[in-house]
C-alpha angles and dihedrals in degrees: 000000000000112000122225112259116265114258092252096058097085092060098030119137112246124236127209125181132191122193144149116262090245091055092053096046090051094050112118091211092061136058134172091238086073089074117103122242092255090055092049090052090054091048090054089068095058109093099180108083095208092052091048090053090051091052093047091048093050092050093048093047089053088057090051092052090049090049092055093048098044101031092234121127114262090244090061094052111100111187120191134194133224129178112232089206104052099015091231123142126232097051139046128042117013121232141169110244092196092050109044091166091066130077122214136196140165139186137190136186134166101328096335132104133185134176139174138191127187147128116302126354114354133185134175135178134184132188134172113269090236096055118112116200120216175349097274097227089057093047090052089058094048106034132060109277094227091055093050092048091049091049092049090053090063122088088244111028093182101089095046092046091050091051089052091047096054091046090053091048092050091053091047092053090048089054093226137074098203098072131102111282128199132174134185143159120248098207094182090062096030090237137139114214136188126190127194131192127342100123115238111015118206130198110267103199107183096230100215110031113269088232139004087261114117091243115060118192113288123238126219 
């Protein structure tokens, strides 16, 4: 049975983390055996090992974010997914059944993972800094016209178009376009990140490094 949210959840500070897939998989707080059976079944369909690692890392990072917001150990966090379109479970937007007052989101791309948990709708997106979205006619249909025009006026439109793209994806994952939106570049991980919703975000320094690597996951 789903428990009612603790009294502090409504005003809880949100946590967002960005890491490389290698950092997450080396984290001593996290282990693939935390994943639920339904998540393992979905992983079985991923034939590219690197992509499978990215998905595992993003799902584990989501548990770490939820742990830092709720105070529960990552192993006790049990995310679920539900599609807002068809209403089916097992795919679509992640959520925390035991914490209905909190929103949850994760993202992964080419050796990168990001996750966020906070009050209300939450969305996050991460892309490699070198990625260039396109083609332009598609971007013009999906992104704000003024942003595309401004990007195309630059000598190299790619970086500006990428920033617009991750912002759009973060809002899409939040399910709303009227929430707080922030974007930044994680130069250490060569990543562009956008974060939507969640109210007051606090730094989520990982305490001990998530891995022996010199660059522990960044908090936002």
